[in-house]
N, C-alpha and C positions, 0 to 999 in steps of 0.2 A: 133293546139291543141286542145279539149275539154277537161275540166276537171269538173268532176260530185263532187259536195262535200255533206259532212253532217257535221255540225256547233256542238260543242262542245261548251258550253257557261258554265263557271263557275267562280269564283272571282278570282285564280291565273295563268287560263293561258285560253288562246282560240286558238284552232284549229282546222283545217278541217280532215277530214279522205276521202282518196283520193279513189274511187271505178273504176277508166276509166282514164288508162292512157297512153300515147303511147310505141312504141316500143322503140324512142329515150331516153326517161325517163326512162322505163326498165334499159336501158345500163346502165345509169349516174345514179345513185339514188337520189344526191342532185344536187337539184339547187336551183338559187339563184336568181331573179328578182326584180327589183326595180319597181315600179312600183305608180301609186295611188289608195288608199286604201281608200272604202266608203261602209261603215254600214247602214243601212237602219232599220227602224223600226215601227211598226205601234202603236200608242198611243191608249190603251182601249181596243186592241184585246179582251183581257182574259174577264174584264167586260161583253163588247156587246155581246161575244159568249155565256153567262150566259142569258142576255138579249131577244137575238136576232138575233139565229146564222145563218138564212138563210144571215139576213144584212150581220151579223162579215163575211161570207164567201164571198157575192158578193164583199165587199171590198176589201177581202183579193185577189179574184179574178183580181178585176181593176187596184188593185198597181201590180200584178204578170203584165199584162199587158201591163201596161204605163210603169213599169221598163225596160221590156225585148225591148222591141221598142226604148226607150229613149237611153238604154244602146247602143246598138248596131250601133246608129244614133252616136253616141260619140267616136266611137272605141272601146267600152270597154264590159267588159264581164261578165253574172253574176253569179257568180261561184257556188252560191247557195243559199236556200231558206232554212230557219229554224224556224220554226212558225208563228210568225208574221214579221219577218223581212228579210233580205238578206243580203249578201255581193257581191259587184261588185269590178272589178279592172279595171283600163284603162290604154295605155301606157304613158299619160301626167294628168298632176295637173289640168290644164289649160280645158284641153276635162271634167277632172270627174268633176270640177267648175261649168260647163256651163251645163250636163249631171243634173246635180244636181237639178240645178234653174228650168228647164224644167220641171223636174220630177216634185217640189213643185208646181211651177204654175198651173202645167194641175191639181195634185192631190188638188188643193186648192179649184178647181171648182167641182158644183155639178156631178155627186154624188160625195162628199167632202169627202176624206180621210185622216185624221191627222199622220203625218209624222215625224218623225225624221230621220235627215241625219247627219253624220259626217265624215269627209275627214282627212286624213294622207297622205303623201309621205312619202316612206320608201321600204327596203328591204324586201321581201317574201322570205321565203323557202320551199321548194318542197321535204321532203326525207321519205323514208319508210312508204308512203302511209299516209301520215300527211303536211296540210299547218301551217305553224306557224313563228313567228318572232316580234319583236319588234312593227313593222310597223303594225300590226295584230293586236295587243293589244292597244296602242296608237289610233287608228283608231275606235276600240271598245269602251273604255273609254271616247273618244268625243264625240260620238254619243249619248253617254247614260248621257251627262250633255245636250243637246237639249233640245230641248222645242218644240212640236207642231208647224210644219209649217218653224222651224228653220233651217237652213244650219250651221252647226260649223268647224270648217276649224284648223287644227295647222299651227304653223308660218312657217313650211317645205311649206306648201299649197302656205301660203300667200305670199311667196316669190318667189312663181312661177306664181302667177295673180297680181299681186302688179301694174305692168306695164300695163297690159289691160284696154283701153279705157271704156268699154262696163261689169268690173266684178267692183266690190265695196264690202270692205268689211271694219267692225268696230271691233276694237280692244275690247275685255273683261278683258283681264290681264290673269294674271299667274294665274294657278290652278295647286292644287299638285292633282294625280292622286293616288290612293291605287296603289300599287306594279309595279310604276312608279319613277324613284329614283331623278328626277330634276323636278323642277314645270316645267309644259309648257303653254306657251302662245296660245292662244286659241281667234281665230277670227269670230265674223258673218258676213257671205256674207249679205248685206244690198241690192242689187236688186227687182227691185218692185216687188209685191207680197207675198216678203217673209215676216216671222214673226224674227225682229229682238228684244231680249231677251234683259232686264236690266240685269246687272251680277246677283245681289239678288236672278234672278228666275232658274238660273243653280245651280241646286243640284247635280244629278251625281253621281258616284264613286269618291266624292272628299275628299280632308280634304281642309277646309277652311285655311287661312294665319290667325296662331292664333300665339299672343303675336309678332305681329310685328309693330314696332309703327314709324313714320315722326314726326318730331318734324318741323313743318313750321316757319320761324321768324317768329320773334314775331313783332307787327306795332307798329313803332314809332306814338305815339298820342301826344308828346308834341309841345308846341308850337314854339321849338327852331328845325330845322331839323336838326342841329349839332349832336342831341343826337340821329340818328339812331346807331352809334358806340354801343350804351348800350343795346337796344332792341334786336339787333344784337346777341349783346354778352350774353344777357340771355339767349335767345336762345340756343345760341352754348354751354354755359355751361350746360344747363339743357341737351342737346343730349349728352354731356361728362358724366353725372352721368345716364342717362339711359343706358348707353354703357355696365357699369360696372355690370348690374343687371343681375344674372344669370337667363336664360330661357327666356330673354327678346328679341329678335334683332330689332335693330334701323337703320333707313338710316343712311347714311352718311350725311355728311352736305352737299356737293353737291350737288346733288341730291334734296333732300329737300328746300332747299336754290333758284331753279331751278323757282320755283313758286312765289318768291317774286315780290309782287309788280301788282300781275298777279289777275285776278276773277278765275281762276278755280274751278268748279264745284268738292267738296270736294269727287266725287264716284270717278272724272275721274280720281283725285291725287292718290286716295287708288289703282285703277287701274293703273297706269302708275309706281308707287312704290312699287305694292305688298306686302298691307301694310292692317292691319285688325282697326288699329286703326289711330288718327292723334290728336297732342295737336298742337292748336293754339292759339294764342295770341295776349294783345297789353299792351305799356308800356307809362304811362303818367308819366314825372319827371317832377316836378318843385320844385327848390332850393332844398332844405332837404328832402321830401316829393315823395313818389311813388306809383303810383299807377296801380297796375299788374294785368288784368285779362285774364283769362285762359279757355277756352274752350277742354275737351275730347272727341271725335266723333269716331263715328261707322261711317266708310268708305265705308259700305257695302250702306249705307240707307241715309248718312246724318244726323243720330239722335244724338242729344247731350248726353253724356253718366254722365258730370258733367261740368260745370260752379261753378265759383266766381271771386270771388273781392277779391284784397287785396291790404288796406290800411297801410302803412308802412312808417318809416322812413329809410332814405338808410343805416344807421347804421344796421340795421335789412334785409339788401338787401340778405345773406348769408343762415338767420334765413329765407326768405320767399320763397327761391330754394329750400332747404331742404323740407319745405314742401307740395310745388306745387309737389316736385317729387316723396315723399312719397306716395301723395295719388293718383297720376298717378299708380305708381305700384302697391299698391294693390288695384285699381280698376282695371286692370289688375290678378288680385293674384288667381282667381278662374282657372286660364290657364298657372299659374308658378307649378313649383314642389316646390318652396320655402316658407316656410308659411310667415305668416302675416309682412311683416316690418314695425319693429317698433324703428329699428334701425336710426342714422346718417345717412345720405346718403351724403348730401357734406360737404368736408373736405373743413373749414374756409381755402383759402390760403395766408389772411391778412388779419390784423386789422386795417392797414391802407388804406382810403376808394378814397384819392390820386391813391394812385399807383395802387390800382384796377381798377381809374374809366382811367389810363394813359397803361392800360396792355389791357383793353378791346377796347380803342383805337388803341393800338398797330395791337393787333387781326381782327380790322376791316379792316388796309390794308392787313395787310398777305393773306388776303381772298383776294384781288383784282391779285394776282399772277400777277405780273410786276414785274420786275426789280427796277422802280424806286421806286414801293411801296413796296417790299421787304426792300429797305434801309431806307424807312420811319419806318415801322414799327419797324424795329432792334433799330431807336431811342429812340420809346415810350414805349419800354421794357427796355431800358436800364436806360431811365428816371425813370421807375415804380422800376427798381433794384436801383437805387440812393437811390428811399425813402423806400424803403425797402429791402434788402441786403438779407434775405432770403427766397424772392420772385421766387419760385422752380419752374413755370410756366413758369415764365418771363426769365429763364435761360434755358428752354426747346425749348421757340419759337424763342427765339433767333438764339442759336443754330441752328432750322433746316431752317430758314432762310438766316443764312449765309452758309449752304448746297446749299439753292438754288443759291445765288450766283457764289460759289464756282464750280458747278458743270456745271454751263451752260455758264462757261469763262469772267461774269460779274467782278470777282475778279481772282486773281492767285491761284493757287489752293492750293501751300502749304501754302501761308494767310490766305486763309477762313477754311479751315479744319482743322487751328494750332485750329484758333476761334472754331470751332465747337467741337473740342475734348471738349476745354477749358468750355466753357458754358455748355456742356451735361454734363460733369463730376460732375459739383457741383450741376446741378438741381438733378442728380440723387443721389448726396451725403446728399441733401438738401430733395429728396420725392423719394425713390426706387421705389415706385408704377408708374410712371408717364411715359405713352405709350411714350409721343412725346418725353421724351429725350433717350428714346432705341432706338426710329425711327432714331434720330439723329445721334445719336453713330454709329449706323448701318450703316447708308450713309456713312459715313467718316470710316469707314472700308473697304467697295465695293467699292466707287468710288475712293477713290484716295489711302488708305494704302493696299489695296489689299489683307487684312486678312480675307480669305474668311469665316473660319467655324467662327470666332470673329463677320463678318457679319449676318452669319446666325444665330446664339447666340440671336444677338440683339433684329434681325427683329422679328422674334418669339417670343421673348418677347413683343415685341412691342404691337404686334397682339391679345397675349394670355390675355394681360389687357386692351385691346380695340380693340374688333372684327371689329369694323367701323372704324381701321386707314386705309384705303385706299391706304394711301401715302408710307406707311409701308408693304402692300401688292406687292406694284406696283414694292418696290427697292428687294422684297423677290424674286421676278417672275425672273429677273433681275440676281438674286444671281442664280438662278436653271438654267437660260439658259448658260450662261457664265460658270457653272458647267457641262455641258451637259444634266441637268434632264428634258429636255423636255416638257414631259408629267405633269411635277410636278410644272413647268412654266406657264403652259396653267390651271390647277387645281385651282392655288393660284386665278389668274384673273378674271376664272367666280367663283368663290367664290366672290371676290371683286365687280363683277357685281352686285352679288343681293343685297351687301350691298349699290350701290351706281349706279344705273341704269341708272343715265342722265349725270353722269361726263364723259366729254370727255375724260380728261384724264388719268381712267379707261379703258375706251373704246377702245380706242388708244392702250393700255400697251395690252390690249388683242389680239388687231388686230396685235400687235407686236411679240406675242407670239405663237401667231398660225403659222405668217409665218416661225419664225426664226424655228419653229418647220415641216415645211416642210406641214403645213395645210393652202394650197394656196385658197383653195377655200371656207373652214372657214373663213380666213382673208379676203376674198376679201366679203363677204357676210355683218358680221361687221365692215369693214370699209363703206359699201355703209349705213348700216345702221347709221352709226355715221354721214355721208353727210347729210341722212334727216335731222337728227334730230340739226345740225351745218352745215348749205349749204355751208358757209363763211371759212368753217376751213380748212386753206391750209395744215396743217401735215395728215389729214382724205384722202383727195384728194391727197396727196402723197402718203402715206400708201396704194391706190385703185393702183397708178400706181407697186408699188414694185411687189403688189400682182398680176395683170396682168402678168407682166414683167414673175414671177414667173412661172407663167401657162405657158410660151412658148412664149409673143403675145409681146415681145420686139418693136417692132413697134409702137403698140397701146399704152403701158407705155411712150414713148415716145410724144407722144399727150399728155398724161394725165401731165407729168414733164413740158414741153413747157408751159402748161396753170399753173401750180403750177410758176413757175419762171416769167409769167408775172405778174402774182398776185403780186410777192413781190418788183416789182417796182425799182429796183437797179441793174443799166447796170451788175455787177460783180456778183449778187449774185444765189442761185437756179441752179447752171452749174453741181452742185455735179451728182444729179443722174440723170440727163439728159444725162451727158457722161457717165454714166454707160450704160442706154439704147441704145446706139449708140453703145458702145460697143459691147454689147448681141448682136445687130441688124445686125454688119460687118461694119456699117459706121464708120469706122475706121478714118476719117479726120476729120469727125465731131467732135468726141470724145475726140481728139488733141486738138478741137478746143478748148473744153469748160475744157483741161488743162490750157490752155493756158490765157482763162478769170479766172480761179482760181489762176494764179500764181502771174497774174496783182492785184486781190484784196489784194492778198498778199504783193505785193509792195506797195499799195496803202494806206495799213493800217498796217503797220509792225506787232504791236503787238496781230492780229491772229495766228490763228493756224490751219493751213490746210493739214496737213500729213497725218490724216485719211479720207480726202476726195480725195486726189488725190491716197491715197494708193487703195482707191474703185475701183478708174477709171481705175489704172493700173494692178488690178485683173482684174478685166471685160476685158481688151484687151490680157489677157495671158500674160502679162511682170512681169512676177517675180520677177526679181532682181531689179528692183525700188519699184515693189507692198513694195519688204520686207523691202527694205530702210526706206520705209514713217513707214511701220509697227514698228520697230526698234526704229524711231524717237518719234513714237508715245507713245511708250515703257518708252522714255528718257525724256520723257515731261509729261509724266504722263496724257495721254489722255485717258477716261476709255474706250470710244467707241472701241477701240480696241481688249479686250477681248470678244466683239459680232462679229470684223467684221471675226477675224478667225472661227468663225463657221458659220457666215451666210450661208445659201445655197447657197444664189443667187452669191457670190465670191467664192467658189469651191477653197478652200486655200488645198493645198496637204498638207495630214496630216504624208505624210514620207518624206516629205522634210526637213532636218534636222533643216531649218530654225523653220521651226515650232516648232518642237521640240523644242528649244532655247526660242520662245517668252514666250513659255507656262511656261519653267522656270523661266523665267525674271517676268513671273507676279503671279509666286505663285501659279500656276497651275497645274505644273508636275502629284501632284496627281490624278488629274482629267482627264490625256490623255485614 
C-alpha cells in the first residue's frame, strides 16, 4: 500500500493527511504500526530561496532524488515531502539508521545539501485520513534538535543499533522537549563523514535542564589520606542542604560519587547526570584549621560561574557550609521561584566537633554498603551519640544501618527492627524534619511490622523532606508492589532514576518494578543497561534471567542463572532461580536437584532460613501443597519477600485458593485483595 500525505507541522501536534489509501484501510478505519520514523529537513532553504531560487530548487531536487533512491534500498518509504523536508518510515531501526548515514554521506559531497535528520522508533496510527502518534511527534522534535550534517536518534533507536558492528553513536544526554512529558535521552550517530555536534550546539524545540545540580565529592587535599571521610562528609552535608531548597533538583549521592577519583570531563558528567550546574571542590584539613575551595560550573561548556576559597577554624565548619550553600542557591536564583536566600540553610547538628567528626566517619563506612561496614558505621554513630546525646542525625543513621542488617539476614529481624524503632523514634523526637528518620521508621513498618498504612505515611514524609532520598523511593516502590499498585511502583522508581541515574540499587529496583508489573520487555532493557554500567553485577545478570524467563524462554534463563551460580563460587548457593527455570522448562529432575542443594545448604548452616527459596521452586513445579507450607513458614518467621512472591507473575499463585486468602490476612493485606 502506498500512502501519499501532506504534513501539517505546528507547535503542539504533527499529523499527516491521507489522500490515497487501500480498500483494506477503508474497511478498517484505524491502523497501528510500529515503525522507525525519520524526519529530514534541509537547513537554510528559505534563506537560499530568497538569495538564489534556482540553486535552492536544484538542491531540493537533489535531496528528493537521494531520499527516494536510498530509502527504497533500505526497505523504507518516503511518505511525504513538506516544503524543504520529508517524512519517511522503515520496518526496522537498523535500516532507518543505515539509510540516514548513506543519505548524509551522499549529500555531504558536491553539490552539497545541508540536511538535519532525526529518527525515533514507535507506534504510528492511521485514522480518519490522519497519521499521528507520539512516535511521529518525538521524531520531529529530535530532528529539530539536530545540526546540518548530523543524525540524531532516540534511545529506542539506539537500543536497536548499539550491538551492530558497523554502527556507532555517542550520547548527547537528556533533553526536555516541548509537549513531551518525560526528558528524552538523545544520541548522535558518529559514523565516518557525519557531523557529531557538541551538546551546547543542540538547540531545537527544547527546554534545557534548569536548576539541576550535582555535588561532586570534594577532593581530600590533606596530608593525611585518612581525612577523606571529612571531605566526603562535607560534600554529602552540602548535598542534603540543597535537596531541601524548593525549585532546585539535586542528583543523589550515589550517582554524584560515581565520578570520585575520575578525570571525567565536566560536560560529560553533565550529560550523564542530566544537570546544568555542578559544584566541585577540595578540602584541606590541618589541625584545627580547614581550607575549603569550591567552584560552581556550568555543565554545558565547563565555564566557572563562581569559585572561592574559605580559610576557617574547624569551629566554624557549619558556618562555612551555610555560606557556600547560600552562595550557590543565590547563583541559581534567577531560575528559582523562591526569592533570594538570606536565611540560614544549614542547621547546626551539634556544638561538639568530636561528635561531628565521629558522625562523618560513620557516614563514610555507611556508604560502603556492606554488612561489615554497616556494623563499623554503627560503632561510630553510637560513639557520636555518647558524646552528644541529642545528635538527631546520628540516631537516624544508626536506625537505617540496623534496618539494612535486619532486612538482609545479618541480624535476627526481631532484634534489628526493635533497634530501628528505638533509634528512629529518638531521632524524630529530637528533629521532626529528618528524612532519614522517617525512612528508617518506614522500613520497619514495611519489612517487619507489616503495618502498610504507617509504612506509606512514613516513606511519603521521607521523600517530601528529601526528594533525593532514593532509599525511601525504593521502599515506597516495594510497598506499591506488595499492595498491587504496580503502575505507581514503576512511576516511583522512574522518578528516583532521574535523581540517581547511575545508582545500581535504583536501577535494580526499577527492573524489579517492571518485572513484577508484567513489563518484561522494559525490565530486560533496563537490566541490560545496568549490566552495561556494572558488567560484574551478579544481581543485574540474575534479573536479566528472570526477565528472559518471563518472556517465555526459560531454557535461556537457566543458562543465565547457571552463569550467576558459578560466579557465586559456593557449592550450595545460587540454586533458587536455576531451580525455578528448570521447573518452568519441564526439567523436573534438575529442579528437584536444586531443591536438594538448598536443603543441604540449610543443614550445613542451621541459622539460615530457606523457606522462601523452596516455596519459589515448588510453585514453579506446580506443587501447591509444598509451596504453601513454606509460604506460611515465611510468615511465621517474618520473611518479608513472601508478600512479593505471592504476587509475582513468575509464580502464578492461584488467587482463588483459600490459602492465598489466608496468607493475605496473616500479612495484614486483606484490604488489598
